[in-house]
TINU-676481 format. One line per field, with one value per atom (N, C-alpha, C): residue number from 1; x, y, z; residue in three letters. Coordinates in steps of 0.02 Angstrom, whole numbers, m for minus. Example, Ala and Ser with C-alpha at 12.3 -4.5 7.8 and 13.67 -1.06 7.14 Angstrom:
<pts>
resi <- [1;1;1;2;2;2]
c1 <- [660;615;660;642;684;645]
c2 <- [m284;m225;m165;m112;m53;2]
c3 <- [390;390;390;354;357;394]
resn <- [ALA;ALA;ALA;SER;SER;SER]
</pts>
This chain:
<pts>
resi <- [1;1;1;2;2;2;3;3;3;4;4;4;5;5;5;6;6;6;7;7;7;8;8;8;9;9;9;10;10;10;11;11;11;12;12;12;13;13;13;14;14;14;15;15;15;16;16;16;17;17;17;18;18;18;19;19;19;20;20;20;21;21;21;22;22;22;23;23;23;24;24;24;25;25;25;26;26;26;27;27;27;28;28;28;29;29;29;30;30;30;31;31;31;32;32;32;33;33;33;34;34;34;35;35;35;36;36;36;37;37;37;38;38;38;39;39;39;40;40;40;41;41;41;42;42;42;43;43;43;44;44;44;45;45;45;46;46;46;47;47;47;48;48;48;49;49;49;50;50;50;51;51;51;52;52;52;53;53;53;54;54;54;55;55;55;56;56;56;57;57;57;58;58;58;59;59;59;60;60;60;61;61;61;62;62;62;63;63;63;64;64;64;65;65;65;66;66;66;67;67;67;68;68;68;69;69;69;70;70;70;71;71;71;72;72;72;73;73;73;74;74;74;75;75;75;76;76;76;77;77;77;78;78;78;79;79;79;80;80;80;81;81;81;82;82;82;83;83;83;84;84;84;85;85;85;86;86;86;87;87;87;88;88;88;89;89;89;90;90;90;91;91;91;92;92;92;93;93;93;94;94;94;95;95;95;96;96;96;97;97;97;98;98;98;99;99;99;100;100;100;101;101;101;102;102;102;103;103;103;104;104;104;105;105;105;106;106;106;107;107;107;108;108;108;109;109;109;110;110;110;111;111;111;112;112;112;113;113;113;114;114;114;115;115;115;116;116;116;117;117;117;118;118;118;119;119;119;120;120;120;121;121;121;122;122;122;123;123;123;124;124;124;125;125;125;126;126;126;127;127;127;128;128;128;129;129;129;130;130;130;131;131;131;132;132;132;133;133;133;134;134;134;135;135;135;136;136;136;137;137;137;138;138;138;139;139;139;140;140;140;141;141;141;142;142;142;143;143;143;144;144;144;145;145;145;146;146;146;147;147;147;148;148;148;149;149;149;150;150;150;151;151;151;152;152;152;153;153;153;154;154;154;155;155;155;156;156;156;157;157;157;158;158;158;159;159;159;160;160;160;161;161;161;162;162;162;163;163;163;164;164;164;165;165;165;166;166;166;167;167;167;168;168;168;169;169;169;170;170;170;171;171;171;172;172;172;173;173;173;174;174;174;175;175;175;176;176;176;177;177;177;178;178;178;179;179;179;180;180;180;181;181;181;182;182;182;183;183;183;184;184;184;185;185;185;186;186;186;187;187;187;188;188;188;189;189;189;190;190;190;191;191;191;192;192;192;193;193;193;194;194;194;195;195;195;196;196;196;197;197;197;198;198;198;199;199;199;200;200;200;201;201;201;202;202;202;203;203;203;204;204;204;205;205;205;206;206;206;207;207;207;208;208;208;209;209;209;210;210;210;211;211;211;212;212;212;213;213;213;214;214;214;215;215;215;216;216;216;217;217;217;218;218;218;219;219;219;220;220;220;221;221;221;222;222;222;223;223;223;224;224;224;225;225;225;226;226;226;227;227;227;228;228;228;229;229;229;230;230;230;231;231;231;232;232;232;233;233;233;234;234;234;235;235;235;236;236;236;237;237;237;238;238;238;239;239;239;240;240;240;241;241;241;242;242;242;243;243;243;244;244;244;245;245;245;246;246;246;247;247;247;248;248;248;249;249;249;250;250;250;251;251;251;252;252;252;253;253;253;254;254;254;255;255;255;256;256;256;257;257;257;258;258;258;259;259;259;260;260;260;261;261;261;262;262;262;263;263;263;264;264;264;265;265;265;266;266;266;267;267;267;268;268;268;269;269;269;270;270;270;271;271;271;272;272;272;273;273;273;274;274;274;275;275;275;276;276;276;277;277;277;278;278;278;279;279;279;280;280;280;281;281;281;282;282;282;283;283;283;284;284;284;285;285;285;286;286;286;287;287;287;288;288;288;289;289;289;290;290;290;291;291;291;292;292;292;293;293;293;294;294;294;295;295;295;296;296;296;297;297;297;298;298;298;299;299;299;300;300;300;301;301;301;302;302;302;303;303;303;304;304;304]
c1 <- [5016;5077;5086;5029;5034;5056;5045;5065;5139;5172;5241;5288;5262;5304;5293;5346;5341;5335;5280;5269;5275;5310;5320;5358;5337;5373;5365;5415;5412;5433;5482;5507;5521;5515;5530;5479;5501;5458;5494;5456;5486;5442;5474;5438;5444;5387;5385;5350;5366;5339;5342;5306;5310;5310;5369;5376;5372;5382;5376;5425;5485;5534;5554;5546;5567;5514;5454;5400;5404;5387;5390;5337;5279;5225;5239;5287;5300;5325;5351;5375;5320;5261;5204;5167;5124;5084;5044;5049;5017;4970;4923;4883;4904;4895;4915;4863;4846;4799;4832;4809;4837;4781;4790;4743;4780;4747;4779;4737;4769;4735;4768;4728;4756;4767;4730;4739;4710;4654;4619;4637;4664;4677;4727;4720;4768;4825;4816;4868;4896;4960;4991;5008;5025;5052;4996;5017;4975;5010;4971;5000;4969;5011;4990;5015;4972;4992;4972;5011;4994;4991;4947;4945;4946;4980;4983;4982;4958;4953;4950;4954;4950;4884;4888;4830;4775;4795;4747;4721;4739;4715;4650;4599;4535;4536;4536;4537;4470;4419;4355;4320;4337;4304;4341;4390;4431;4408;4354;4327;4358;4401;4431;4376;4377;4326;4357;4322;4343;4355;4415;4433;4387;4357;4312;4248;4231;4170;4183;4245;4264;4278;4267;4285;4360;4384;4456;4480;4441;4460;4462;4412;4409;4468;4484;4542;4606;4615;4676;4682;4627;4627;4643;4613;4626;4698;4723;4792;4841;4829;4872;4869;4808;4800;4837;4831;4867;4942;4965;5037;5065;5025;5047;5036;4998;4980;5039;5069;5126;5107;5042;5020;5002;5016;5002;5062;5081;5133;5105;5140;5116;5175;5163;5211;5173;5202;5171;5222;5201;5241;5212;5250;5226;5256;5213;5234;5218;5269;5260;5221;5191;5156;5206;5266;5317;5336;5341;5358;5303;5241;5184;5185;5193;5193;5251;5310;5370;5360;5331;5322;5264;5211;5153;5164;5208;5220;5288;5327;5394;5394;5454;5460;5437;5456;5432;5378;5316;5262;5245;5233;5212;5144;5097;5028;5023;4969;4956;4944;4913;4902;4968;5017;5083;5118;5113;5143;5110;5043;5007;5027;5036;5057;5126;5172;5239;5236;5192;5186;5156;5108;5079;5132;5173;5227;5277;5289;5337;5314;5250;5228;5222;5212;5212;5284;5327;5397;5433;5419;5452;5434;5371;5350;5385;5387;5418;5493;5527;5600;5619;5571;5584;5556;5544;5530;5458;5411;5340;5326;5298;5284;5213;5206;5140;5117;5057;5028;4968;4931;4871;4872;4855;4854;4787;4758;4695;4708;4684;4700;4637;4629;4575;4596;4551;4569;4522;4547;4506;4491;4539;4531;4507;4533;4514;4544;4502;4525;4564;4539;4572;4641;4647;4712;4761;4735;4777;4802;4757;4776;4829;4821;4869;4938;4941;5006;5039;5000;5028;5050;5012;5031;5096;5107;5170;5228;5214;5267;5284;5234;5245;5217;5252;5227;5225;5175;5169;5125;5102;5058;4988;4938;4868;4842;4817;4791;4715;4684;4613;4610;4588;4585;4514;4485;4415;4400;4350;4328;4299;4304;4276;4307;4368;4401;4411;4416;4426;4363;4306;4245;4233;4263;4249;4299;4361;4413;4445;4442;4469;4543;4582;4654;4664;4620;4623;4598;4547;4523;4579;4619;4676;4725;4739;4785;4755;4689;4654;4662;4656;4664;4735;4784;4854;4868;4844;4855;4823;4761;4724;4753;4770;4799;4866;4908;4973;4965;4919;4907;4886;4838;4814;4869;4907;4961;5017;5029;5080;5063;4999;4977;4993;4978;4992;5068;5104;5177;5211;5189;5218;5204;5142;5124;5167;5178;5219;5292;5318;5388;5401;5352;5358;5338;5315;5295;5239;5191;5134;5075;5046;4991;4924;4871;4804;4773;4707;4670;4668;4698;4702;4641;4597;4539;4560;4521;4536;4589;4602;4650;4618;4553;4519;4498;4500;4483;4413;4366;4298;4287;4339;4334;4345;4294;4299;4359;4373;4430;4496;4500;4561;4570;4516;4521;4542;4514;4534;4608;4631;4702;4746;4726;4764;4770;4714;4714;4758;4760;4800;4875;4892;4963;4990;4958;4983;5038;5095;5146;5135;5130;5111;5159;5221;5270;5289;5302;5328;5273;5211;5157;5144;5138;5119;5179;5174;5226;5227;5279;5287;5232;5190;5134;5082;5083;5030;5051;5003;5014;5000;5052;5044;5013;5015;4989;4913;4880;4807;4778;4722;4690;4669;4653;4634;4688;4751;4807;4814;4807;4813;4763;4701;4650;4666;4691;4705;4766;4810;4871;4861;4800;4785;4780;4794;4783;4710;4695;4741;4779;4764;4798;4872;4890;4960;4979;5043;5069;5075;5051;5058;5129;5162;5232;5237;5270;5280;5354;5370;5439;5456;5518;5541;5554;5518;5523;5575;5602;5646;5607;5641;5608;5584;5539;5514;5572;5565;5620;5643;5596;5616;5630;5627;5642;5587;5594;5546;5581;5545;5576;5598;5560;5576;5637;5644;5697;5757;5753;5810;5805;5857;5856;5859;5836;5838;5911;5921;5989;6012;6076;6105;6119;6111;6126;6201;6223;6294;6315;6365;6393;6466;6487;6556;6604;6579;6623;6585;6622;6591;6583;6538;6534;6602;6620;6686;6738;6720;6767;6813;6796;6842;6826;6850;6849;6782;6780;6722;6683;6618;6575;6544;6550;6523;6452;6407;6339;6339;6301;6298;6252;6203;6155;6103;6101;6051;5981;5937;5868;5854;5905;5896;5898;5874;5876;5950;5964;6033;6068;6031;6061;6096;6063;6092;6146;6135;6184;6250;6246;6307;6348;6315;6351;6362;6340;6346;6317;6257;6223;6179;6175;6137;6098;6038;6001;6041;6043;6080;6054;5987;5958;5973;5992;6009;6085;6123;6195;6225;6187;6215;6172]
c2 <- [5866;5849;5892;5905;5944;6016;6041;6109;6114;6056;6055;6038;6018;5994;6036;6053;6095;6051;6059;6019;6062;6117;6160;6123;6134;6106;6156;6200;6255;6232;6188;6163;6089;6053;5982;5943;5889;5846;5828;5804;5777;5722;5677;5621;5627;5623;5622;5558;5533;5468;5454;5403;5371;5297;5266;5201;5142;5153;5099;5042;5058;5005;4965;4993;4958;4910;4911;4869;4799;4748;4678;4665;4697;4681;4699;4744;4767;4709;4656;4598;4546;4557;4513;4536;4493;4514;4577;4627;4692;4710;4754;4786;4859;4889;4958;4993;5054;5094;5156;5180;5240;5287;5351;5402;5468;5518;5582;5640;5697;5760;5815;5861;5918;5907;5861;5850;5908;5936;5986;6059;6077;6148;6181;6246;6286;6310;6305;6327;6268;6270;6225;6156;6114;6047;5997;5942;5882;5829;5794;5745;5677;5627;5557;5525;5486;5455;5382;5343;5273;5264;5220;5199;5123;5093;5020;4994;4932;4901;4825;4786;4713;4691;4639;4613;4590;4565;4537;4589;4653;4705;4735;4737;4766;4841;4884;4956;4989;4948;4974;5017;5009;5047;5109;5132;5188;5255;5256;5320;5345;5305;5327;5331;5385;5396;5438;5442;5486;5555;5582;5645;5702;5698;5752;5756;5701;5700;5722;5736;5754;5829;5856;5925;5932;5994;6007;5982;5994;5974;5898;5864;5791;5760;5787;5761;5768;5827;5838;5790;5778;5732;5661;5639;5572;5565;5618;5615;5607;5644;5638;5568;5538;5470;5419;5428;5383;5390;5451;5463;5434;5434;5409;5334;5304;5233;5190;5152;5110;5049;5041;4986;5007;5070;5096;5137;5128;5169;5209;5261;5300;5332;5347;5381;5433;5492;5543;5572;5578;5606;5674;5728;5796;5823;5845;5869;5944;5985;6058;6081;6139;6170;6182;6203;6216;6152;6097;6032;6011;6019;6001;6044;6109;6154;6139;6128;6115;6055;6002;5941;5945;5980;5985;6035;6084;6136;6128;6079;6070;6049;6049;6029;5957;5913;5844;5839;5853;5860;5794;5798;5741;5757;5713;5726;5720;5749;5744;5672;5632;5561;5524;5541;5508;5528;5592;5614;5579;5570;5537;5464;5430;5360;5353;5397;5395;5407;5453;5467;5407;5373;5313;5259;5249;5200;5220;5284;5308;5290;5303;5290;5216;5175;5102;5078;5100;5076;5096;5156;5178;5132;5112;5066;4998;4973;4908;4910;4962;4967;4975;4995;5003;4946;4889;4828;4806;4846;4827;4767;4714;4653;4657;4699;4714;4659;4633;4580;4604;4652;4677;4753;4783;4856;4878;4929;4958;5030;5047;5112;5146;5209;5249;5273;5271;5290;5343;5382;5433;5410;5380;5358;5286;5251;5181;5136;5105;5065;5003;4970;4909;4923;4976;4994;5013;5051;5071;5010;4962;4902;4861;4857;4819;4850;4916;4951;4941;4946;4937;4865;4817;4746;4731;4764;4755;4786;4843;4877;4840;4806;4772;4701;4657;4588;4552;4509;4469;4501;4563;4597;4601;4586;4588;4660;4686;4755;4755;4800;4816;4891;4909;4979;4995;5045;5062;5134;5165;5231;5226;5281;5286;5235;5213;5166;5197;5265;5298;5293;5277;5266;5192;5149;5077;5040;5062;5025;5071;5052;5095;5113;5068;5082;5137;5140;5195;5259;5253;5312;5342;5299;5323;5361;5333;5366;5433;5434;5495;5550;5532;5580;5607;5562;5584;5632;5615;5657;5725;5727;5789;5835;5809;5851;5880;5838;5862;5913;5901;5948;6017;6017;6080;6117;6079;6110;6134;6096;6114;6180;6189;6252;6311;6305;6359;6369;6314;6319;6350;6332;6361;6436;6455;6526;6565;6536;6569;6573;6519;6518;6570;6579;6628;6698;6705;6770;6802;6760;6783;6797;6856;6877;6862;6865;6859;6791;6788;6726;6688;6628;6588;6546;6539;6496;6423;6383;6312;6297;6345;6334;6310;6295;6271;6329;6319;6373;6401;6360;6383;6421;6426;6462;6536;6578;6650;6680;6657;6684;6668;6608;6589;6632;6645;6686;6757;6784;6851;6852;6801;6797;6794;6755;6750;6818;6853;6919;6969;6962;7008;6992;6933;6913;6903;6933;6930;6982;6960;7007;7014;7075;7083;7051;7039;7008;6938;6930;6867;6817;6837;6792;6784;6722;6708;6684;6687;6660;6583;6551;6478;6437;6469;6433;6412;6442;6433;6383;6342;6295;6331;6354;6392;6350;6284;6241;6237;6266;6265;6317;6301;6347;6411;6406;6466;6519;6498;6545;6575;6533;6557;6612;6604;6655;6720;6713;6773;6811;6777;6810;6846;6851;6890;6964;7010;7082;7094;7143;7195;7177;7118;7100;7088;7061;7046;7072;7074;7099;7041;7050;6999;7000;6942;6938;6888;6908;6864;6846;6781;6758;6739;6754;6734;6659;6623;6550;6528;6467;6438;6424;6422;6407;6335;6319;6250;6202;6143;6095;6079;6081;6064;6125;6185;6245;6260;6315;6331;6374;6388;6423;6493;6527;6596;6601;6552;6556;6510;6473;6430;6364;6322;6256;6259;6205;6202;6195;6211;6207;6135;6125;6059;6041;5979;5958;5950;5962;5959;5887;5867;5800;5806;5762;5765;5728;5687;5651;5632;5631;5608;5532;5505;5432;5402;5352;5323;5355;5406;5436;5488;5518;5565;5637;5659;5729;5755;5821;5854;5890;5900;5937;5994;6056;6113;6128;6144;6162;6230;6236;6299;6350;6325;6370;6397;6375;6400;6385;6433;6423;6442;6461;6480;6555;6580;6652;6674;6736;6760;6758;6765;6761;6695;6640;6573;6559;6584;6572;6607;6670;6708;6676;6641;6611;6536;6510;6439;6396;6416;6380;6325;6271;6212;6185;6158;6125;6065;6057;6001;5935;5928;5864;5847;5896;5883;5876;5899;5897;5830;5792;5729;5671]
c3 <- [6282;6247;6184;6148;6087;6100;6162;6178;6196;6209;6230;6173;6116;6062;6000;5966;5907;5845;5808;5748;5685;5690;5631;5577;5514;5456;5400;5392;5344;5275;5272;5208;5214;5159;5160;5200;5231;5271;5336;5384;5445;5472;5510;5541;5616;5650;5723;5745;5805;5822;5897;5917;5982;5968;5964;5933;5982;6046;6096;6083;6060;6044;6105;6165;6225;6251;6223;6247;6216;6257;6234;6180;6186;6140;6068;6056;5988;5943;5975;5936;5926;5958;5946;5884;5856;5797;5813;5769;5780;5722;5737;5685;5681;5622;5611;5569;5585;5546;5520;5461;5429;5410;5424;5402;5394;5364;5351;5375;5379;5395;5355;5328;5292;5218;5188;5117;5076;5097;5058;5071;5130;5144;5098;5089;5051;5095;5160;5208;5247;5259;5306;5280;5328;5313;5298;5266;5262;5304;5345;5392;5380;5370;5369;5433;5465;5529;5530;5566;5580;5656;5677;5747;5747;5796;5797;5869;5877;5942;5932;5986;5978;5946;5906;5871;5919;5977;6024;6075;6066;6112;6086;6129;6111;6129;6078;6090;6073;6063;6040;6092;6156;6208;6231;6194;6215;6189;6152;6129;6065;6032;5969;5916;5878;5826;5771;5715;5661;5690;5680;5712;5693;5634;5611;5652;5686;5727;5799;5815;5884;5889;5948;5960;5967;5961;5969;6038;6090;6157;6164;6135;6139;6102;6043;6005;6045;6076;6114;6173;6207;6264;6241;6186;6160;6135;6103;6080;6138;6192;6251;6280;6278;6304;6259;6193;6147;6156;6162;6168;6234;6286;6351;6360;6315;6320;6298;6343;6327;6285;6272;6231;6160;6143;6076;6052;5989;5958;5900;5879;5822;5785;5722;5678;5638;5629;5587;5538;5476;5422;5405;5420;5409;5344;5299;5234;5229;5219;5218;5157;5162;5105;5049;5066;5016;4979;5015;4985;4936;4956;4913;4849;4857;4799;4753;4782;4741;4695;4722;4682;4634;4653;4608;4552;4563;4512;4478;4498;4471;4398;4369;4298;4288;4334;4334;4387;4368;4416;4450;4515;4555;4585;4576;4598;4674;4700;4772;4792;4748;4763;4770;4728;4733;4797;4815;4878;4937;4933;4986;4993;4936;4938;4970;4951;4981;5056;5078;5150;5186;5154;5183;5193;5142;5146;5202;5209;5259;5330;5346;5414;5429;5377;5386;5394;5349;5349;5414;5439;5500;5559;5563;5616;5608;5547;5534;5550;5527;5537;5611;5652;5723;5765;5732;5768;5771;5747;5751;5706;5735;5698;5668;5619;5591;5544;5557;5516;5476;5503;5469;5469;5412;5406;5377;5408;5387;5365;5305;5275;5251;5269;5242;5172;5124;5056;5029;4981;4947;4876;4843;4774;4768;4718;4705;4759;4799;4856;4832;4780;4757;4730;4691;4663;4718;4768;4824;4863;4875;4911;4873;4807;4767;4769;4766;4768;4836;4889;4956;4967;4941;4948;4912;4855;4819;4858;4890;4928;4993;5022;5086;5081;5045;5036;5104;5111;5172;5225;5213;5260;5229;5270;5246;5250;5194;5191;5183;5220;5211;5195;5135;5114;5094;5126;5111;5132;5101;5124;5195;5232;5300;5348;5333;5379;5448;5450;5515;5558;5529;5567;5582;5542;5547;5592;5594;5629;5682;5746;5799;5790;5761;5753;5701;5651;5602;5633;5676;5713;5755;5787;5827;5782;5723;5676;5652;5643;5622;5675;5738;5792;5794;5789;5788;5731;5671;5612;5619;5643;5648;5701;5759;5812;5790;5760;5737;5681;5635;5580;5608;5654;5682;5720;5760;5798;5751;5698;5649;5615;5598;5566;5611;5675;5722;5731;5736;5746;5686;5626;5565;5562;5578;5577;5627;5686;5736;5714;5685;5663;5608;5565;5510;5530;5594;5621;5578;5560;5520;5566;5558;5601;5569;5609;5583;5595;5592;5601;5535;5534;5473;5460;5511;5503;5500;5464;5459;5407;5363;5309;5245;5246;5186;5141;5075;5028;5038;5064;5074;5139;5180;5244;5231;5249;5236;5271;5333;5370;5335;5306;5270;5207;5170;5110;5127;5181;5203;5221;5256;5275;5213;5164;5102;5067;5062;5029;5067;5134;5174;5170;5144;5144;5073;5024;4955;4946;4922;4898;4823;4796;4726;4676;4696;4651;4674;4739;4765;4784;4783;4798;4872;4895;4963;5005;5071;5114;5112;5140;5134;5167;5207;5239;5188;5129;5079;5025;5004;4949;4883;4851;4789;4733;4739;4687;4687;4737;4739;4692;4660;4613;4648;4711;4751;4746;4751;4748;4678;4627;4558;4545;4569;4558;4595;4657;4697;4672;4635;4611;4545;4523;4462;4481;4433;4446;4465;4509;4533;4597;4628;4690;4679;4622;4608;4539;4526;4462;4413;4353;4302;4274;4275;4252;4195;4142;4085;4081;4084;4081;4009;3990;3923;3924;3883;3883;3832;3844;3795;3731;3675;3612;3613;3568;3564;3552;3577;3575;3504;3456;3388;3344;3373;3334;3283;3246;3193;3141;3088;3031;3051;3094;3111;3156;3202;3252;3238;3185;3170;3206;3199;3229;3305;3337;3410;3433;3497;3525;3526;3508;3512;3585;3601;3669;3679;3740;3756;3763;3725;3730;3751;3795;3819;3774;3731;3685;3622;3567;3505;3507;3467;3462;3448;3487;3479;3522;3559;3607;3578;3520;3488;3507;3564;3581;3606;3621;3649;3595;3607;3562;3602;3578;3612;3587;3633;3614;3578;3525;3488;3522;3560;3592;3546;3483;3435;3459;3452;3472;3544;3581;3652;3658;3715;3728;3732;3712;3709;3777;3831;3898;3907;3887;3895;3843;3782;3729;3744;3769;3783;3838;3884;3940;3931;3874;3858;3913;3936;3990;3962;3999;3977;4036;4024;4077;4102;4167;4197;4171;4167;4147;4075;4034;3965;3955;4004;3997;4019;4059;4086;4065]
resn <- [MET;MET;MET;GLU;GLU;GLU;SER;SER;SER;GLN;GLN;GLN;ARG;ARG;ARG;ASP;ASP;ASP;PHE;PHE;PHE;ALA;ALA;ALA;CYS;CYS;CYS;ILE;ILE;ILE;ALA;ALA;ALA;GLY;GLY;GLY;THR;THR;THR;ARG;ARG;ARG;VAL;VAL;VAL;VAL;VAL;VAL;SER;SER;SER;GLN;GLN;GLN;LEU;LEU;LEU;ARG;ARG;ARG;LYS;LYS;LYS;GLU;GLU;GLU;GLU;GLU;GLU;GLU;GLU;GLU;TRP;TRP;TRP;ILE;ILE;ILE;ARG;ARG;ARG;GLU;GLU;GLU;PRO;PRO;PRO;CYS;CYS;CYS;ILE;ILE;ILE;LEU;LEU;LEU;GLY;GLY;GLY;VAL;VAL;VAL;ASP;ASP;ASP;GLU;GLU;GLU;ALA;ALA;ALA;GLY;GLY;GLY;ARG;ARG;ARG;GLY;GLY;GLY;PRO;PRO;PRO;VAL;VAL;VAL;LEU;LEU;LEU;GLY;GLY;GLY;THR;THR;THR;MET;MET;MET;VAL;VAL;VAL;TYR;TYR;TYR;ALA;ALA;ALA;SER;SER;SER;ALA;ALA;ALA;PHE;PHE;PHE;CYS;CYS;CYS;PRO;PRO;PRO;LEU;LEU;LEU;ASN;ASN;ASN;THR;THR;THR;ASP;ASP;ASP;ILE;ILE;ILE;SER;SER;SER;GLY;GLY;GLY;ARG;ARG;ARG;GLY;GLY;GLY;TYR;TYR;TYR;ALA;ALA;ALA;ASP;ASP;ASP;SER;SER;SER;LYS;LYS;LYS;THR;THR;THR;LEU;LEU;LEU;THR;THR;THR;HIS;HIS;HIS;GLU;GLU;GLU;ALA;ALA;ALA;ARG;ARG;ARG;GLY;GLY;GLY;LYS;LYS;LYS;LEU;LEU;LEU;PHE;PHE;PHE;ARG;ARG;ARG;ALA;ALA;ALA;ILE;ILE;ILE;ASP;ASP;ASP;ALA;ALA;ALA;ASP;ASP;ASP;HIS;HIS;HIS;GLY;GLY;GLY;VAL;VAL;VAL;GLY;GLY;GLY;TRP;TRP;TRP;VAL;VAL;VAL;ALA;ALA;ALA;HIS;HIS;HIS;ILE;ILE;ILE;MET;MET;MET;SER;SER;SER;ALA;ALA;ALA;GLN;GLN;GLN;HIS;HIS;HIS;ILE;ILE;ILE;SER;SER;SER;HIS;HIS;HIS;HIS;HIS;HIS;MET;MET;MET;LEU;LEU;LEU;GLY;GLY;GLY;ARG;ARG;ARG;ASP;ASP;ASP;LYS;LYS;LYS;ILE;ILE;ILE;SER;SER;SER;LEU;LEU;LEU;ASN;ASN;ASN;SER;SER;SER;LEU;LEU;LEU;ALA;ALA;ALA;PHE;PHE;PHE;ASP;ASP;ASP;ALA;ALA;ALA;THR;THR;THR;CYS;CYS;CYS;CYS;CYS;CYS;VAL;VAL;VAL;ILE;ILE;ILE;ARG;ARG;ARG;THR;THR;THR;ALA;ALA;ALA;LEU;LEU;LEU;GLU;GLU;GLU;ASN;ASN;ASN;GLY;GLY;GLY;ALA;ALA;ALA;ASN;ASN;ASN;VAL;VAL;VAL;LYS;LYS;LYS;GLN;GLN;GLN;ILE;ILE;ILE;TYR;TYR;TYR;VAL;VAL;VAL;ASP;ASP;ASP;THR;THR;THR;VAL;VAL;VAL;GLY;GLY;GLY;ASP;ASP;ASP;ALA;ALA;ALA;ASP;ASP;ASP;ARG;ARG;ARG;HIS;HIS;HIS;ARG;ARG;ARG;GLU;GLU;GLU;ARG;ARG;ARG;LEU;LEU;LEU;SER;SER;SER;ARG;ARG;ARG;ALA;ALA;ALA;PHE;PHE;PHE;PRO;PRO;PRO;GLY;GLY;GLY;ILE;ILE;ILE;GLU;GLU;GLU;PHE;PHE;PHE;THR;THR;THR;VAL;VAL;VAL;CYS;CYS;CYS;PRO;PRO;PRO;LYS;LYS;LYS;ALA;ALA;ALA;ASP;ASP;ASP;SER;SER;SER;LEU;LEU;LEU;TYR;TYR;TYR;PRO;PRO;PRO;ILE;ILE;ILE;VAL;VAL;VAL;SER;SER;SER;ALA;ALA;ALA;ALA;ALA;ALA;SER;SER;SER;ILE;ILE;ILE;VAL;VAL;VAL;ALA;ALA;ALA;LYS;LYS;LYS;VAL;VAL;VAL;ILE;ILE;ILE;ARG;ARG;ARG;ASP;ASP;ASP;GLN;GLN;GLN;SER;SER;SER;LEU;LEU;LEU;MET;MET;MET;ASP;ASP;ASP;CYS;CYS;CYS;GLN;GLN;GLN;GLN;GLN;GLN;SER;SER;SER;LEU;LEU;LEU;LYS;LYS;LYS;LEU;LEU;LEU;GLN;GLN;GLN;GLY;GLY;GLY;GLU;GLU;GLU;VAL;VAL;VAL;GLY;GLY;GLY;THR;THR;THR;GLY;GLY;GLY;TYR;TYR;TYR;PRO;PRO;PRO;GLY;GLY;GLY;ASP;ASP;ASP;ALA;ALA;ALA;ALA;ALA;ALA;THR;THR;THR;VAL;VAL;VAL;VAL;VAL;VAL;TRP;TRP;TRP;LEU;LEU;LEU;LYS;LYS;LYS;ASP;ASP;ASP;HIS;HIS;HIS;ILE;ILE;ILE;HIS;HIS;HIS;PRO;PRO;PRO;VAL;VAL;VAL;LEU;LEU;LEU;GLY;GLY;GLY;PHE;PHE;PHE;PRO;PRO;PRO;PRO;PRO;PRO;LEU;LEU;LEU;VAL;VAL;VAL;ARG;ARG;ARG;HIS;HIS;HIS;SER;SER;SER;TRP;TRP;TRP;GLU;GLU;GLU;THR;THR;THR;CYS;CYS;CYS;ALA;ALA;ALA;ARG;ARG;ARG;LEU;LEU;LEU;LEU;LEU;LEU;GLU;GLU;GLU;PRO;PRO;PRO;PRO;PRO;PRO;GLU;GLU;GLU;ALA;ALA;ALA;VAL;VAL;VAL;SER;SER;SER;ILE;ILE;ILE;LYS;LYS;LYS;PHE;PHE;PHE;GLU;GLU;GLU;ALA;ALA;ALA;ASP;ASP;ASP;GLU;GLU;GLU;ALA;ALA;ALA;ALA;ALA;ALA;ASP;ASP;ASP;GLY;GLY;GLY;ASP;ASP;ASP;ALA;ALA;ALA;ALA;ALA;ALA;ASN;ASN;ASN;GLY;GLY;GLY;PRO;PRO;PRO;ALA;ALA;ALA;GLN;GLN;GLN;GLN;GLN;GLN;ARG;ARG;ARG;LEU;LEU;LEU;ASN;ASN;ASN;PHE;PHE;PHE;ALA;ALA;ALA;ARG;ARG;ARG;PRO;PRO;PRO;GLY;GLY;GLY;GLY;GLY;GLY;ALA;ALA;ALA;GLY;GLY;GLY;LEU;LEU;LEU;VAL;VAL;VAL;GLU;GLU;GLU;SER;SER;SER;SER;SER;SER;GLY;GLY;GLY;LEU;LEU;LEU;GLY;GLY;GLY;ARG;ARG;ARG;HIS;HIS;HIS;THR;THR;THR;PHE;PHE;PHE;PHE;PHE;PHE;ARG;ARG;ARG;ALA;ALA;ALA;ARG;ARG;ARG;LYS;LYS;LYS;LEU;LEU;LEU;GLN;GLN;GLN;ARG;ARG;ARG;VAL;VAL;VAL;THR;THR;THR;GLU;GLU;GLU;ALA;ALA;ALA;PHE;PHE;PHE]
</pts>
């Protein structure tokens, strides 16, 4: 199945699923597991996945295990079995490298943990909104398990959460989610590379993989950096973008918000009306670079 479906995600995010909405069991009490793949790599997508099935179904004998303990062939075979099993549903949230970098490096920075929490909520919510009567949820965690459980319980009141490290080894439903996430992540990396027409062996995508580091060095543009397959927010990229591999660029920054004696007062913010509604006030632009002052340009977030 993974060879027939394109899981490329170059920008933004996408959700793929096998929801089993037509099955009767989906309205019975269900359990759901959540796990991720691709949190640490410098290349490609990060994938969060959920798998769910009836609460009274015993799936312990199906060979589901932590995806990291399985071979590539075994994971593929199990994924095809999960996807074809009318008694199991799954949801995957694919997050592009560009999406991760944009939020981690943006003006209003969002941490990887926050992105991961939103993805976890997405794969749970998608199952719920499509009819799954989920009563118990098991989640693999990297950080503080108690804090993670409390946040999820607030987001989904009435559902019992079990959050713990190594959940993908302890609970078969989390193992199933782990397999879905890992297979889609691996296929997504290849699909993204093909879509972007990028050549070369990317390796596992982890910073410690020699093949990945070689690929990164071979794909540095001295001014524009790396292609969209790469997470620019990783420290690995910052180190590689230093001279002589890349050109050092210095951008003219805005003056400090409060101004200083040498540069004069800070720029006044644009107001559309004086207090009491008496007319418009034009920004002076003092304290800003001449490019912005000459064009009377203002940051959107400060203008509204």
